[in-house]
KEVOMI-93636 format. One record per residue: residue number from 1; x, y, z of N, C-alpha, C in turn; residue in one letter. Coordinates in steps of 0.1 Angstrom, whole numbers. Example, Ala and Ser with C-alpha at 12.3 -4.5 7.8 and 13.67 -1.06 7.14 Angstrom:
<recs>
  pos     nX     nY     nZ    caX    caY    caZ     cX     cY     cZ  code
    1    132    -57     78    123    -45     78    132    -33     78     a
    2    128    -22     71    137    -11     71    129      0     79     s
</recs>
This chain:
<recs>
  pos     nX     nY     nZ    caX    caY    caZ     cX     cY     cZ  code
    1      5     -8      2      4      4      0     10     14      6     m
    2      4     24      0     17     33    -13     11     48      3     d
    3     24     54     -1     14     66     10     -2     69      9     a
    4     -4     75     -7    -19     77     -3    -29     64     -1     l
    5    -29     54     -3    -35     45     -2    -32     41     15     g
    6    -26     48     18    -24     41     31    -36     58     34     r
    7    -34     69     36    -35     83     35    -60     79     37     r
    8    -60     82     30    -69     73     19    -75     59     31     r
    9    -67     47     33    -72     37     42    -78     46     53     f
   10    -66     53     65    -69     62     74    -85     66     75     l
   11    -85     72     70    -93     84     67   -106     73     57     t
   12   -108     68     53   -121     56     53   -118     50     66     r
   13   -112     42     69   -108     39     86   -121     49     96     a
   14   -113     60     94   -116     68    108   -127     73    104     v
   15   -138     72     86   -148     84     90   -161     73     85     l
   16   -150     67     76   -162     57     67   -165     67     55     g
   17   -174     68     49   -181     77     37   -193     87     43     t
   18   -198     83     49   -209     95     54   -204    100     69     t
   19   -194     91     77   -198    100     94   -191    112     94     a
   20   -198    121    102   -187    136    102   -183    138    119     t
   21   -180    142    123   -169    148    133   -171    157    144     v
   22   -174    155    156   -181    171    163   -169    168    175     a
   23   -164    180    182   -151    184    185   -161    182    204     g
   24   -145    176    209   -142    180    226   -154    188    232     a
   25   -151    195    228   -162    212    234   -174    205    235     s
   26   -175    200    223   -195    197    222   -196    185    232     v
   27   -190    183    233   -189    164    239   -183    164    256     l
   28   -183    175    253   -175    177    268   -163    163    274     g
   29   -157    153    262   -151    149    266   -138    145    256     a
   30   -127    136    255   -126    133    239   -125    119    240     l
   31   -136    116    247   -133     98    243   -135     91    221     a
   32   -131     85    217   -123     78    201   -134     81    197     p
   33   -144     71    206   -163     69    195   -166     84    198     e
   34   -159     91    205   -171    113    199   -164    115    188     a
   35   -156    107    177   -143    114    168   -162    112    153     l
   36   -173    100    157   -179     99    146   -189    107    149     a
   37   -193    110    159   -206    124    160   -215    126    154     d
   38   -223    135    147   -229    145    144   -220    153    142     p
   39   -225    168    142   -220    179    142   -222    187    141     v
   40   -230    192    153   -239    205    151   -244    218    143     p
   41   -250    221    135   -246    233    124   -238    229    110     d
   42   -236    220    110   -232    216     98   -238    210     82     v
   43   -248    213     75   -249    207     69   -244    195     61     e
   44   -258    185     61   -254    171     59   -245    169     46     a
   45   -234    166     42   -226    164     34   -216    176     33     g
   46   -221    188     40   -207    195     39   -192    196     47     a
   47   -179    205     36   -175    199     44   -174    207     56     p
   48   -166    211     71   -167    213     84   -157    222     83     d
   49   -159    235     87   -140    242     76   -137    240     94     p
   50   -140    238    106   -134    242    121   -129    220    119     n
   51   -121    216    111   -121    202    112   -111    202     99     f
   52   -103    191    107    -86    192     99    -84    177     94     a
   53    -80    170     86    -73    164     85    -62    156     77     e
   54    -52    149     78    -45    145     72    -26    136     79     g
   55    -18    137     76     -3    137     80      2    150     85     r
   56      5    144     95     16    152    107     25    156     96     v
   57     30    170     93     44    171     85     52    180     99     t
   58     47    189    104     51    193    112     54    195    125     g
   59     65    195    141     52    200    152     63    208    153     v
   60     59    223    163     70    229    166     59    241    175     k
   61     68    239    190     66    247    203     48    242    197     g
   62     39    247    200     27    243    201     16    234    189     s
   63     27    243    177     22    238    162     26    230    154     m
   64     10    225    150     14    212    137      8    215    132     l
   65     17    215    120     15    213    101      9    199    101     t
   66     -5    200     95     -7    187     89     -9    191     70     a
   67    -12    176     62    -11    177     43    -24    178     50     t
   68    -32    177     44    -45    165     39    -44    161     27     g
   69    -53    150     31    -56    135     17    -58    147      7     s
   70    -69    158      6    -70    169     -5    -53    175    -10     d
   71    -46    170     -2    -35    181     -7    -31    194      3     g
   72    -46    201     16    -43    211     17    -38    210     28     v
   73    -29    223     27    -13    220     40    -28    228     52     l
   74    -26    228     67    -37    229     72    -20    238     85     h
   75    -25    242     94    -20    250    107    -28    248    122     l
   76    -23    237    132    -33    237    135    -32    243    147     i
   77    -32    253    160    -26    258    168    -30    249    185     q
   78    -19    246    196    -31    243    209    -22    246    215     l
   79    -35    242    222    -37    252    233    -36    239    248     t
   80    -32    249    263    -31    237    275    -48    227    276     a
   81    -54    240    268    -73    233    274    -77    224    256     a
   82    -65    223    246    -62    207    238    -68    200    244     t
   83    -73    184    240    -71    174    243    -65    162    230     s
   84    -61    159    233    -49    151    229    -56    137    230     i
   85    -58    125    219    -56    116    223    -50    106    213     w
   86    -38     94    213    -33     90    213    -34     71    218     k
   87    -39     67    215    -43     56    219    -53     52    233     l
   88    -46     71    235    -57     69    253    -47     85    254     r
   89    -59     94    262    -53    101    267    -37    102    264     p
   90    -31    121    260    -25    123    259    -16    134    260     t
   91     -6    140    261      0    153    254      9    156    243     t
   92      8    167    240     16    173    224     27    164    224     l
   93     39    162    230     50    158    234     51    143    226     d
   94     34    135    225     34    125    216     30    117    204     a
   95     32    139    200     26    136    183     39    135    175     a
   96     41    128    162     51    130    150     48    130    139     q
   97     60    138    131     57    134    119     56    120    117     v
   98     46    120    107     34    115    102     29    111    108     g
   99     20    110    118     13    105    123     -3    111    118     d
  100     -7    100    115    -18    108    108    -28    115    116     g
  101    -38    123    116    -42    137    125    -59    139    120     l
  102    -63    137    131    -81    145    129    -77    156    140     y
  103    -88    170    139    -83    178    146    -99    181    145     a
  104   -103    190    157   -115    200    153   -115    207    165     r
  105   -121    223    159   -112    238    168   -120    242    163     g
  106   -116    256    162   -123    274    157   -114    271    149     v
  107   -122    280    136   -110    281    127   -108    296    129     r
  108    -98    305    125    -97    320    132    -89    321    118     m
  109    -90    339    117    -96    347    106    -80    341     98     p
  110    -72    333     98    -57    334    100    -57    323     85     d
  111    -71    316     96    -70    297     86    -65    290     97     g
  112    -60    297    108    -54    282    115    -55    284    126     v
  113    -61    268    125    -74    255    139    -71    258    150     l
  114    -75    263    154    -71    269    170    -81    252    179     a
  115    -72    237    180    -80    231    181    -83    228    198     a
  116    -97    220    197    -99    216    214    -98    207    216     d
  117    -93    191    202    -93    181    202    -86    180    192     a
  118    -76    166    196    -71    162    179    -66    146    186     v
  119    -70    141    175    -70    126    175    -52    122    164     w
  120    -45    114    171    -33    108    162    -32     94    159     l
  121    -37     90    150    -40     78    144    -51     74    144     n
  122    -58     77    148    -73     68    157    -79     64    143     i
  123    -85     49    142    -94     46    135   -104     40    146     v
  124   -112     35    138   -120     30    140   -129     19    132     n
  125   -130      2    131   -130     -5    121   -140    -16    122     l
  126   -145    -13    116   -164    -24    114   -148    -40    111     t
  127   -145    -52    117   -136    -62    114   -143    -73    114     v
  128   -135    -85    111   -142    -96    111   -127   -104    120     h
  129   -132   -113    127   -118   -110    138   -117   -131    128     i
  130    -97   -130    120   -100   -145    117    -90   -152    120     s
  131    -83   -147    133    -71   -154    142    -67   -149    155     a
  132    -67   -146    163    -62   -146    175    -52   -154    183     i
  133    -41   -142    187    -24   -154    200    -28   -146    205     s
  134    -20   -148    217    -20   -139    230    -18   -122    235     k
  135     -7   -121    223    -14   -105    218    -22    -97    207     d
  136    -23   -111    199    -26    -98    185    -38   -103    182     t
  137    -47    -95    175    -59   -100    171    -59   -101    153     l
  138    -59   -110    150    -51   -106    133    -72   -102    122     h
  139    -74    -93    120    -86    -89    112    -88    -80     96     l
  140    -96    -87     94    -98    -86     83   -113    -71     79     d
  141   -104    -62     77   -113    -50     75   -117    -49     55     h
  142   -132    -53     53   -136    -46     36   -118    -53     32     h
  143   -115    -71     33   -109    -74     21    -90    -66     33     g
  144    -92    -55     37    -80    -49     44    -72    -64     52     d
  145    -57    -77     51    -54    -75     67    -54    -69     73     k
  146    -53    -68     88    -54    -62     95    -43    -66    110     i
  147    -34    -62    109    -26    -66    128    -32    -63    137     v
  148    -43    -65    148    -43    -58    160    -34    -60    168     g
  149    -31    -53    179    -20    -58    191    -30    -54    202     h
  150    -27    -63    211    -36    -55    227    -22    -47    231     v
  151    -25    -42    238    -19    -33    247    -22    -30    258     v
  152    -15    -38    267    -15    -41    283    -20    -30    290     s
  153    -28    -27    302    -29    -21    303    -43    -12    300     g
  154    -42    -11    285    -55     -3    273    -59    -11    276     t
  155    -57    -22    266    -67    -27    254    -84    -32    268     t
  156    -91    -21    259   -107    -35    264   -114    -43    257     a
  157   -124    -41    265   -137    -50    256   -146    -47    260     a
  158   -158    -46    251   -173    -41    258   -181    -52    247     v
  159   -186    -57    252   -192    -72    253   -209    -66    250     y
  160   -220    -59    245   -230    -62    242   -232    -49    250     n
  161   -230    -39    247   -230    -25    256   -228    -27    271     g
  162   -222    -38    277   -216    -41    291   -208    -30    288     t
  163   -204    -25    302   -192    -14    309   -181    -26    297     p
  164   -169    -13    301   -156    -22    289   -146    -33    307     a
  165   -143    -43    297   -133    -52    309   -118    -52    300     v
  166   -114    -57    310    -98    -60    308    -96    -72    294     s
  167   -112    -85    297   -113    -95    297   -117    -97    281     d
  168   -110   -102    268   -107   -107    264   -110   -119    253     l
  169   -110   -124    265   -114   -140    268   -125   -150    254     s
  170   -138   -141    255   -147   -140    250   -150   -135    234     l
  171   -140   -132    232   -143   -127    213   -133   -141    211     l
  172   -142   -145    199   -139   -157    189   -132   -153    177     k
  173   -126   -162    166   -122   -167    159   -137   -166    147     v
  174   -139   -151    140   -152   -157    128   -163   -149    133     g
  175   -159   -140    145   -164   -133    156   -163   -112    139     q
  176   -179   -106    144   -170    -93    134   -184    -91    152     h
  177   -166    -73    151   -166    -61    158   -163    -55    152     a
  178   -165    -46    166   -160    -31    157   -141    -28    167     q
  179   -136    -29    161   -118    -15    169   -120     -3    169     v
  180   -118      4    178   -111     15    180    -93     12    181     i
  181    -87     17    174    -76     23    183    -63     34    172     g
  182    -54     31    178    -40     38    176    -35     36    157     a
  183    -33     39    148    -23     35    136    -12     34    140     w
  184      0     20    137      9     29    133     12     29    119     r
  185     16     38    120     19     48     99     21     39     97     p
  186     17     37     84     27     30     70     35     18     74     d
  187     20     18     82     17     -4     81      0     -5     81     t
  188     -1    -22     86    -15    -27     82    -12    -29     99     n
  189    -11    -24    110    -12    -27    124    -10    -13    130     e
  190    -23    -23    140    -29     -9    151    -35    -17    162     v
  191    -25     -1    174    -30    -11    191    -39     -7    192     d
  192    -43    -19    198    -61    -19    201    -66    -10    214     i
  193    -76     -5    216    -78      7    223    -93      3    233     a
  194   -101     -4    221   -115     -7    228   -116    -13    214     t
  195   -122    -30    217   -134    -42    209   -150    -37    214     v
  196   -155    -40    205   -168    -36    207   -172    -51    202     f
  197   -180    -59    207   -184    -70    204   -193    -82    213     a
  198   -199    -91    204   -215    -97    209   -205   -107    221     a
  199   -207   -108    231   -208   -118    243   -208   -129    231     a
</recs>
């Protein structure tokens, strides 16, 4: 998969074809599941001017630069109030050149996006579990083979809408699931945050 293909995969894997996004200020939290919630005051199908996506091309002080999948350069200003997610809530120090990025905030008159929420490398995948080992789930996402890494102390499962637990023993080969995690850029691998499945 080439760089453009990976960028399209990341965009498709997170947003799908019809999803929109909402910022942390609307939701009151940075839950990764929030990325696909509807945005108020944005017409269905219209681009959200207060949203940026792409790959991080620079980190300087509290400013991130990112090149969108459409080639547009985004300048993203982070503040002490900006929520940052990269597999778990984190800080700007976790951002690296090459990371996939989604950001919500307020577009300033100079075009800079003042971010209230940034998600780094987030993926939201509908998958078929094809194999399970101690620390790995092998996943099929619409024909794309994905290696999902179980991260000790982080990875959790939600069965039938119950509270998240660290016990993954109810996952089975052949089962359909939704996986939220952090993509390892330029690979077909993700670190798993949460698996949603039926028990």
